[in-house]
N, C-alpha and C positions, 0 to 999 in steps of 0.2 A: 688504520696502523697504531700499535701500540709504540711509546716511546721507549728506551732501555729505565727510564724513571717507573716507566707503569707495571713493567715487567718485575725489575724490582720490587714492587708493592707486592704484586701479586703474590710473590714466593715469601715474604715477609709476612703477607698475611695468614698461609698457611701454614707456616714453619715460627716454632720459636727460635730457630738460630737457623745460619744456611750460610753456605758458602757460595763465595762468587761462580764456583761451578754448577752451581743449583739452577742458576738462571739461563730457561731456556732463549736460545735462537740470538743471545748476543755471545759476541767474538772475545768483547775484552770493557768489561763492565765495572772494573776496577778504578777509573776515574769518574763516575756516575757512583760510584759507592762512596769514594772520601769526598766529593759535592755534599751530598747527603749527609753522613755522617758530621762533616764541617758546618753544615745548617743546623743540625740536630733532628733532623728526619730518621735515622739510625744510629745506632749506636755499636761501637766494634765493641765486643765482647771477650774477643781472643784473638788471637793469632788466624785472623783469615776468618775469622768469625761476626755475623752482623745480626742485626736484630733492633726490633723495633724498641724505642724507649719506653711504652706502656705494655708489652706483649707480658702476656700472661704466664706462669710458668708454674708447673707443680714440684712435687716430690721428687721425681725422677729425672728433673732438667740436666742435670749432673751428665747422667749416661748420656742423654741429648747431645749437649757440648762434647763429652770423650770421643763418641761416635762420628760424630763431621769431624772434629780434627786430628783424628788416627782413623781413617779411613779402612775398612776391612776386619777389624777389629770384634772380636764378641766377647759383651760383658761376662762375664766369672767371679767363681768364689765368692768375696765378701758381697759385692756388689748384686750379685745375682741370688745369694740368699736375702739380701733386702727386699730386692725386688717381688719375689715369689714369699715372703712372707715367712721364710722358715729360722729362726732362734732368734734370737735377742741381738744379735750383732747389728750395731750401726757404724757403718763403713766411713772414715774419716779420706781416701781415697776411692776413687773408683779404679777397680779391678779389669783390666782387659787383655783379654789373651790373644796372641798373635802367633803366626806364621814367620814372620820377616823380623830376625834381629837387627836390621837397616837402620830402626827408625827408630830412636831414643824419646822417652816423654819431653818435651819443653819443659824448658827447666822452671820452676816455680809452679808448675801444675800438679793438680792432685789427683795425677793418675799413676797406677802401679801396672808396669808388663808384666806376665806371665806369659812362656813360648811353651810351643808343642808344636807337632805336625801331622801330616797324614790325617787318621781314621779319627786318633783323640783330638784333632781341632775341629774336623768336623761333622763329630755323632751330637746328634740332641740340640743342634741348635735351631730354637724357635725366632719366628720374626713379631715383633710387636708395632704398633702403630705407636709413639707418645710425642702429643704435641709436634705433631703432622710430619713427622720423623719415621722412619724405619729403624728399627732397631735390633740388630742381633744379641741375644740372652740364650745362655745356656738354658736346657728345661731342668727340674727341679732333680731328676733321677743324675742326670751329667752332673748337675753343680756338687751335689753327695759325693758323688764318685772322685770330681776334682779336688772337695776338702781333706779326699785321702792322699789321693795323688799330691797333693800341694801341703799335705799334715805340717812339712815342716815350717813352711812360710806362715801359716795361719794356728797351728797349733792343733792338736790330737782333741784337746777338748772342744774346738770349734766344730771339727767334722762328726763328732758323736753328738753333739746338742744338732745338726744339721741332719743327721741320721733321724733321729728318734724325733724330732718335730715333723719332718718330711712326711714320715708313716705315719704319726699320729696324726696330721691332719690329711691323709688320703693324699696327698702330691703327688705318690709314684706307688705304681705295684712291685710288687717284689722281681718280676718279670722285668720290667722297665732298668727296675736298679741294677738289675745283675747283667744286664747286656750292658749300660753305660758302665760299670764295675771290669767287665772282660776288655770292652775297649780300654780302662783307665788304666790296667794289667796292677787292679789292687786287690784281687782274688782274694789271696790269701793273709792280706791285712784285716780285710773289713770282713772276711767269712766269719767270726767268730761273734763278730757285733751282730751281723745280719741272720744269725740264728736265734740271738737271743730276744729280738722282735718280734721273730713266730712263736715263739714258746707260752 
């Protein structure tokens, strides 16, 4: 039978970052986690987040940390653009779309929340495995539509670049883009720019 430590190490070997809740069949692993941190077997990388000291992390590691810390969010806007390789933006914060306004970002964490509800939240969500963790990220078409919806937060120039670069890279069809634009209710804003793409 596996000990609590063995179960923790199993999870740590599969995920670059994990929470106590990720450890199966263990009621209160916090005591063992604290002991392993004190012994140097684990490091505490954030509030309630743990990792092996030699865990391999990639360029999208911040996305994994963000979804572990703020469960139920979807990676959006600048972070989704960067993930899909659309445009030239390099975000210094991880952008997360949330439905619930009751949770605020932890002070000092490089995370920015954007809020929406209903179809605008659930439409276009893709699941990607990153460092052993399932991360929800908006599709390229939904990301472009969101850029126009939240153009006051990120800038119209970023939205236009996302539209042009995403179309040029064939990351979405006109039908996919139109469906996302309709859900985000930005048809009138984006229509002239969409017409320029197909001319």
